[in-house]
Backbone as CSV, one residue per row, in Angstrom:
resi,resn,N_x,N_y,N_z,CA_x,CA_y,CA_z,C_x,C_y,C_z
1,MET,12.283,-21.169,39.350,11.524,-21.441,38.223,10.023,-20.929,37.560
2,PRO,9.794,-20.440,37.226,8.365,-19.725,36.774,6.973,-20.919,36.703
3,GLY,6.370,-20.425,37.290,4.498,-21.039,37.758,4.082,-21.479,36.182
4,LEU,3.038,-22.324,35.684,2.651,-22.047,34.837,1.640,-21.030,34.605
5,SER,1.413,-19.677,35.186,0.378,-19.015,35.103,1.468,-18.111,34.763
6,GLU,2.797,-17.736,34.455,3.889,-17.357,34.198,4.197,-17.556,32.764
7,LEU,3.995,-19.207,32.594,4.581,-19.212,30.889,3.209,-18.895,30.335
8,SER,2.141,-19.111,30.599,1.082,-19.118,30.082,1.015,-17.226,29.814
9,PHE,1.547,-16.860,30.279,1.233,-15.337,30.155,2.065,-14.324,29.545
10,LEU,3.359,-15.518,29.328,4.367,-15.277,28.591,4.076,-15.492,27.294
11,GLY,3.429,-17.060,27.376,2.703,-17.628,25.891,2.413,-16.711,25.072
12,VAL,1.133,-15.798,25.610,-0.289,-15.417,25.128,0.296,-13.547,24.554
13,TRP,1.048,-13.072,25.653,1.952,-11.872,24.945,2.781,-12.157,23.939
14,GLY,3.805,-13.122,23.662,4.925,-14.092,22.753,4.233,-13.756,21.556
15,MET,3.074,-14.435,21.411,2.150,-14.416,20.588,1.295,-13.236,19.846
16,PHE,0.304,-13.076,20.763,0.200,-11.110,20.340,1.317,-10.485,19.906
17,PHE,2.610,-10.471,20.076,4.275,-10.188,19.498,3.698,-9.943,18.078
18,LEU,3.933,-11.544,18.351,4.740,-12.378,17.097,3.195,-11.489,15.529
19,TRP,1.871,-11.810,16.200,1.089,-11.414,15.601,0.544,-10.319,15.247
20,ALA,1.155,-9.717,16.016,1.443,-7.501,15.249,2.468,-8.080,14.745
21,LEU,3.163,-8.222,15.154,4.360,-7.805,14.338,4.318,-8.859,12.446
22,LEU,3.791,-9.351,12.331,2.832,-9.852,11.115,2.010,-9.107,10.459
23,LEU,1.725,-8.635,11.162,0.269,-7.600,10.654,1.711,-6.359,9.756
24,VAL,1.988,-5.924,10.564,3.146,-4.584,10.298,3.888,-4.530,9.278
25,VAL,4.556,-6.066,9.245,4.968,-6.144,8.401,4.486,-6.690,6.662
26,SER,3.062,-7.133,7.520,2.552,-7.207,5.796,1.881,-5.722,5.744
27,SER,1.632,-4.968,5.914,1.527,-3.567,5.718,2.416,-2.877,5.013
28,LEU,3.750,-3.139,5.290,4.840,-2.815,4.463,5.195,-2.976,2.975
29,LEU,4.336,-4.361,2.587,4.186,-4.563,1.715,3.447,-3.469,0.117
30,VAL,2.785,-2.624,0.373,2.360,-1.805,-0.473,3.748,-0.999,-0.761
31,TYR,4.982,-1.104,-0.244,5.768,-0.113,-1.098,6.623,-1.457,-1.797
32,LEU,6.389,-2.323,-1.678,6.785,-3.359,-3.300,5.849,-3.100,-4.031
33,GLY,4.931,-2.360,-3.934,3.755,-2.916,-5.070,3.032,-3.693,-4.688
34,LEU,2.811,-4.100,-3.778,2.325,-5.669,-3.329,1.028,-5.068,-2.435
35,GLY,-0.015,-6.112,-2.560,-1.327,-5.747,-1.700,-1.327,-5.917,-0.440
36,GLY,-0.501,-4.504,0.453,-0.627,-4.706,1.751,-1.215,-4.586,2.659
37,THR,-2.403,-3.820,2.613,-3.901,-4.048,3.044,-4.543,-5.042,2.266
38,MET,-4.174,-5.739,1.364,-5.618,-7.062,1.072,-4.384,-7.751,1.918
39,ALA,-3.268,-7.791,2.412,-2.638,-9.187,2.867,-2.913,-9.281,4.784
40,VAL,-3.049,-7.463,4.914,-3.977,-7.651,6.563,-4.876,-8.095,6.178
41,PHE,-5.867,-7.567,5.088,-7.254,-8.219,5.623,-7.721,-9.713,5.756
42,MET,-6.162,-10.413,4.696,-6.749,-11.898,4.404,-6.057,-12.497,5.866
43,LEU,-5.392,-11.855,6.459,-4.276,-11.968,7.667,-5.831,-11.671,8.496
44,ALA,-6.659,-11.086,8.270,-7.369,-10.849,9.867,-8.836,-11.638,9.382
45,LEU,-9.091,-12.264,7.990,-9.353,-13.629,7.558,-9.629,-15.078,8.459
46,THR,-8.075,-14.928,7.734,-7.361,-16.409,8.279,-7.916,-16.750,10.121
47,HIS,-7.506,-15.631,10.380,-7.904,-15.132,12.357,-9.274,-15.373,12.792
48,GLY,-10.127,-14.658,12.041,-11.561,-15.010,12.124,-11.668,-16.184,11.455
49,VAL,-11.319,-17.035,10.481,-11.844,-18.138,9.937,-11.069,-19.568,11.041
50,PHE,-10.349,-19.759,11.948,-9.593,-20.312,12.993,-10.163,-20.140,14.652
51,THR,-10.739,-19.259,14.522,-11.198,-19.052,15.470,-12.397,-18.769,15.963
52,GLY,-13.841,-18.859,14.656,-14.729,-18.873,14.954,-15.707,-17.464,14.895
53,PHE,-14.369,-16.937,14.192,-14.959,-15.213,13.649,-15.066,-14.574,15.093
54,ASP,-14.502,-14.822,16.287,-14.645,-14.199,17.848,-12.745,-14.422,17.829
55,PRO,-12.113,-13.107,18.528,-13.024,-11.674,18.437,-12.978,-10.795,16.626
56,ILE,-12.681,-11.390,15.746,-12.835,-10.884,14.655,-14.115,-11.217,14.039
57,SER,-14.754,-10.130,13.863,-16.163,-10.601,13.760,-16.326,-10.110,11.925
58,TRP,-17.173,-10.277,12.096,-17.641,-10.249,10.028,-18.080,-8.884,10.474
59,LYS,-18.364,-8.081,10.834,-18.750,-6.517,10.961,-17.127,-5.691,10.861
60,LEU,-16.180,-6.309,11.798,-14.887,-5.789,11.326,-13.877,-6.099,10.119
61,LEU,-14.775,-7.188,9.779,-14.056,-7.492,8.504,-14.967,-7.068,7.128
62,ALA,-15.979,-6.609,7.223,-16.641,-6.198,6.841,-16.117,-4.401,6.276
63,LEU,-15.823,-3.551,8.122,-14.881,-2.782,7.739,-13.463,-2.799,6.994
64,LEU,-12.786,-4.122,7.274,-11.560,-3.820,7.015,-11.915,-3.502,5.224
65,GLY,-12.790,-4.852,4.812,-12.452,-4.688,3.263,-12.970,-3.398,2.885
66,GLY,-14.016,-2.536,3.254,-14.058,-1.340,2.777,-13.056,-0.452,2.513
67,LEU,-11.970,-0.481,4.012,-10.786,0.065,3.833,-10.000,-0.311,3.283
68,VAL,-10.038,-1.544,2.249,-9.164,-2.288,1.359,-9.608,-1.495,-0.293
69,ILE,-11.111,-1.332,0.023,-11.541,-0.938,-1.681,-11.257,0.546,-1.230
70,LEU,-11.185,1.285,-0.393,-11.044,2.550,-0.237,-9.500,3.239,-0.675
71,ALA,-8.537,1.926,0.043,-6.980,2.269,-0.385,-6.808,2.248,-1.812
72,GLU,-7.186,0.950,-2.733,-7.108,0.806,-3.832,-7.489,1.728,-4.683
73,GLY,-8.800,2.028,-4.567,-9.291,3.206,-5.039,-8.573,4.718,-5.254
74,VAL,-8.557,5.048,-3.889,-7.731,6.131,-3.438,-6.171,6.467,-4.333
75,GLU,-5.102,5.526,-3.991,-4.085,4.716,-4.961,-4.452,5.249,-6.302
76,SER,-4.775,4.277,-6.743,-5.171,3.964,-8.088,-5.691,5.856,-8.679
77,LEU,-6.131,6.309,-8.136,-6.456,7.807,-8.762,-5.587,9.002,-7.914
78,LEU,-4.586,8.698,-6.792,-4.373,10.304,-6.025,-3.181,10.566,-6.736
79,GLY,-2.652,9.361,-7.277,-1.293,9.665,-8.402,-1.325,10.451,-9.589
80,VAL,-3.125,10.005,-10.451,-3.243,11.340,-11.827,-3.821,12.111,-11.304
81,LEU,-4.918,12.667,-9.893,-5.225,13.434,-9.708,-4.099,14.626,-9.379
82,TYR,-3.376,14.078,-8.628,-2.062,14.942,-8.195,-0.988,15.603,-9.359
83,THR,-1.087,14.688,-10.575,-0.100,15.147,-11.515,-1.290,16.191,-12.441
84,ALA,-2.376,15.912,-12.800,-3.442,16.898,-12.924,-3.536,17.597,-12.346
85,LYS,-4.015,17.929,-11.236,-3.984,19.323,-10.374,-2.848,20.098,-10.742
86,MET,-1.248,19.663,-11.258,-0.194,20.195,-10.845,0.257,21.108,-12.602
87,GLY,-0.595,20.577,-13.176,-0.744,21.860,-14.513,-0.032,20.477,-15.696
88,ALA,-0.429,18.964,-15.670,-0.173,18.260,-17.008,-1.774,18.217,-17.349
89,THR,-1.071,17.832,-18.820,-1.741,18.035,-19.813,-2.406,16.278,-19.556
90,ARG,-3.495,15.455,-20.548,-4.226,14.620,-20.631,-3.425,13.359,-20.778
91,SER,-1.900,14.215,-22.066,-1.578,13.028,-22.363,-0.261,12.846,-21.328
92,GLY,0.188,13.633,-20.008,1.174,13.801,-19.341,0.536,12.873,-17.951
93,VAL,-0.602,12.853,-18.209,-1.392,11.704,-16.958,-1.889,10.691,-17.123
94,VAL,-1.725,10.588,-18.232,-2.353,8.999,-18.922,-0.511,8.590,-19.591
95,GLY,-0.055,9.307,-19.160,1.754,8.506,-19.192,1.918,8.783,-18.150
96,ALA,1.685,9.504,-17.333,2.092,9.038,-15.241,1.438,7.705,-15.392
97,PHE,1.015,7.007,-15.559,-0.650,6.163,-15.403,0.247,4.933,-15.911
98,VAL,0.194,4.981,-16.793,1.138,3.874,-17.422,2.511,3.878,-17.329
99,GLY,3.040,4.547,-17.470,4.497,4.163,-16.835,4.518,4.079,-15.672
100,GLY,4.131,4.062,-14.657,4.076,3.481,-12.629,3.413,2.195,-13.297
101,ILE,2.619,1.761,-14.048,2.212,0.340,-13.975,3.269,-0.336,-14.553
102,ALA,3.664,0.223,-15.708,5.121,-0.207,-16.688,6.445,-0.762,-16.328
103,GLY,6.863,0.498,-15.444,7.756,0.447,-14.346,8.055,-0.406,-13.651
104,ALA,6.533,-0.100,-12.726,6.279,-1.618,-11.951,7.063,-2.671,-12.786
105,PHE,6.329,-2.709,-13.277,6.215,-4.909,-14.165,8.063,-4.921,-14.416
106,VAL,8.899,-4.013,-15.108,10.387,-4.317,-15.660,10.852,-3.983,-14.760
107,GLY,10.452,-3.208,-12.890,11.531,-3.060,-12.593,11.255,-4.556,-11.763
108,SER,10.439,-4.913,-11.685,10.155,-6.513,-11.167,10.790,-7.283,-11.581
109,GLY,11.135,-7.690,-13.018,11.897,-8.836,-13.609,13.349,-8.560,-13.500
110,ILE,14.055,-7.224,-12.826,15.073,-6.637,-12.792,15.683,-7.043,-11.372
111,ALA,14.743,-6.253,-10.755,15.047,-6.997,-9.321,14.310,-7.214,-8.371
112,PRO,13.302,-8.000,-7.933,12.356,-8.200,-7.537,11.272,-7.235,-6.751
113,VAL,11.962,-6.974,-5.710,11.463,-6.632,-4.115,11.600,-4.754,-4.799
114,PHE,13.623,-4.716,-5.198,13.928,-3.037,-4.865,12.660,-2.550,-6.816
115,GLY,13.506,-3.302,-7.527,12.909,-3.027,-8.509,11.162,-2.560,-8.432
116,THR,10.826,-3.307,-7.972,9.023,-2.882,-8.326,8.628,-1.499,-7.555
117,LEU,9.680,-1.390,-6.424,9.327,0.040,-6.228,9.721,0.868,-6.672
118,MET,10.955,0.908,-6.829,12.155,2.340,-7.769,11.333,2.306,-9.655
119,GLY,10.829,1.140,-9.996,10.018,1.202,-11.709,9.347,1.882,-11.723
120,GLY,8.030,1.648,-10.379,6.957,2.369,-10.337,7.039,3.835,-10.074
121,PHE,8.051,4.338,-9.492,7.865,6.005,-9.250,8.850,5.661,-10.625
122,PHE,10.453,5.656,-10.869,10.260,5.924,-12.244,9.748,6.103,-13.482
123,GLY,9.036,5.229,-13.217,7.957,4.564,-14.834,6.870,5.497,-14.728
124,ALA,6.562,6.660,-13.580,5.405,7.214,-13.157,6.155,8.759,-14.096
125,PHE,7.515,9.269,-13.619,7.952,10.281,-13.655,8.296,10.187,-15.163
126,GLY,8.827,9.030,-15.860,9.395,9.017,-17.196,7.810,8.764,-18.053
127,GLY,7.228,8.326,-18.106,5.810,8.395,-18.661,4.892,9.793,-18.790
128,ALA,5.380,10.512,-17.835,4.766,11.891,-17.513,5.099,12.610,-18.140
129,VAL,6.683,12.452,-18.443,7.460,13.134,-19.222,7.429,13.273,-20.321
130,LEU,7.011,11.542,-20.642,7.287,11.441,-22.355,6.130,11.818,-22.820
131,GLY,5.084,11.649,-22.056,3.591,12.095,-22.212,3.578,13.266,-22.703
132,GLU,4.590,14.289,-21.844,3.959,16.078,-21.985,5.143,16.606,-22.694
133,TYR,6.091,15.950,-23.240,7.360,15.867,-24.436,6.259,16.084,-25.639
134,ILE,5.892,15.323,-25.829,5.129,14.493,-26.827,3.918,15.481,-27.406
135,ARG,3.571,16.558,-26.687,2.305,16.657,-26.465,2.884,17.995,-26.708
136,GLU,3.482,18.546,-25.282,4.033,20.175,-25.452,5.011,20.709,-26.421
137,LYS,6.139,19.341,-26.508,7.384,19.817,-27.243,8.042,20.679,-26.383
138,ARG,8.515,20.624,-24.606,9.304,21.937,-23.967,9.401,20.723,-22.627
139,LEU,10.714,20.748,-23.377,11.326,19.756,-22.074,11.118,20.060,-20.639
140,GLU,11.449,21.560,-20.144,11.333,21.800,-18.925,10.586,21.914,-18.160
141,GLU,8.737,22.160,-18.743,7.338,21.999,-18.278,7.913,20.436,-18.540
142,SER,8.434,19.697,-19.157,7.668,18.340,-19.237,8.862,17.597,-17.936
143,LEU,9.563,18.028,-17.776,10.507,17.294,-16.270,9.976,17.636,-15.510
144,ARG,9.173,18.952,-14.915,8.714,19.927,-14.058,7.274,18.419,-13.338
145,ILE,6.419,18.659,-14.716,5.596,17.518,-14.315,5.836,16.209,-14.131
146,GLY,7.141,15.580,-15.228,7.633,14.397,-14.472,7.448,14.501,-12.634
147,VAL,8.345,15.759,-12.381,9.026,15.540,-10.635,7.217,15.443,-10.037
148,HIS,6.252,15.991,-10.100,5.246,15.685,-9.461,4.378,14.782,-9.828
149,ALA,4.710,13.854,-10.774,4.460,12.407,-11.185,4.782,11.874,-10.282
150,PHE,5.820,11.282,-10.089,6.360,10.923,-9.138,6.247,11.364,-7.606
151,ILE,5.868,12.751,-7.345,5.770,12.629,-5.598,3.752,12.802,-5.839
152,GLY,3.491,12.283,-6.598,1.634,11.882,-6.848,1.863,9.950,-7.087
153,LYS,2.432,9.554,-7.544,2.562,8.109,-6.420,3.124,7.753,-5.394
154,LEU,4.816,9.264,-4.784,4.417,9.068,-3.157,3.536,8.871,-2.223
155,LEU,3.069,10.241,-2.698,1.443,10.460,-1.632,0.446,9.606,-1.674
156,ALA,0.080,8.607,-2.711,-0.779,7.423,-3.140,-0.133,6.210,-2.190
157,ILE,1.578,5.973,-2.479,1.746,5.057,-1.553,1.579,5.252,0.129
158,LEU,1.774,5.812,0.188,1.802,6.985,1.478,0.804,6.761,1.955
159,PHE,-0.445,7.253,1.334,-1.526,7.087,1.350,-2.469,5.291,1.771
160,LYS,-1.637,4.777,1.044,-2.266,3.615,1.202,-1.770,2.606,2.758
161,HIS,-0.515,2.741,2.758,0.255,2.726,3.954,-0.440,3.110,5.489
162,ILE,-0.814,4.505,5.609,-1.819,4.490,6.117,-3.174,3.693,6.919
163,VAL,-3.796,3.545,5.770,-4.904,2.882,6.000,-4.639,0.999,6.299
164,ALA,-3.946,0.940,5.410,-3.278,-0.334,6.364,-3.192,-0.152,7.683
165,LEU,-1.824,0.723,8.534,-1.927,0.777,9.846,-3.007,1.167,10.873
166,VAL,-3.626,1.834,10.090,-5.346,1.757,10.311,-5.955,0.467,10.481
167,MET,-5.890,-0.255,9.644,-6.759,-1.700,9.222,-5.797,-2.601,10.603
168,VAL,-4.228,-2.543,10.342,-3.838,-3.121,12.015,-4.049,-3.068,13.238
169,GLY,-4.382,-1.426,13.587,-4.598,-1.091,14.874,-5.825,-1.671,14.950
170,LEU,-7.192,-1.658,13.927,-8.306,-2.203,14.296,-8.546,-3.384,14.656
171,ILE,-7.518,-4.459,14.060,-7.529,-5.515,14.060,-6.757,-6.030,15.801
172,LEU,-5.571,-5.015,15.890,-4.963,-5.375,17.234,-5.923,-4.855,18.311
173,ARG,-6.635,-4.292,18.132,-7.760,-3.949,19.299,-8.843,-4.996,19.537
174,ALA,-9.109,-5.364,18.372,-10.287,-6.525,18.401,-9.117,-8.070,19.409
175,THR,-8.152,-7.645,19.158,-7.761,-9.392,19.655,-6.557,-9.608,20.290
176,TRP,-6.784,-8.356,21.293,-6.120,-7.883,22.705,-6.007,-8.874,23.503
177,PRO,-5.270,-9.759,24.367,-4.955,-10.291,25.107,-5.748,-9.356,26.191
178,ASN,-6.502,-10.500,27.126,-7.342,-10.148,28.003,-6.365,-10.410,29.426
């Protein structure tokens, strides 16, 4: 029969594994159009509150908060800037931005998890196509811009997830059992 120290060791590492799993799963919320970086931050803040901000310090929380702001800002701009860089007019860029938001909203009503993600992507595509077509009256060019809006949205979400994983790494390093 294992001794108390072995059980304690397993308990500490078991809880750490569950903590790491919770953080990683929370980071995946970005793909659903939800605040994955904010969820990771809130988990770190909750940990800090319950442990007297040791080992998660105010300094680490400030860094994590900065990363949340960075990720949100870049996500908002990256898809739009990528679409513009690929030749979209202002109408196509605005269409991609508004379409992405509207698509995610409508998709949430149809299928709450998968619909949010797909609605955001296809909404950006459709909004860019519509915006370009209204302005330029060329379907082929409008479809090309729509594809770039879709890719821009994907790149923005991938960037945000990478930032969320960096946050997870910082938190796990701080909370690593001794």
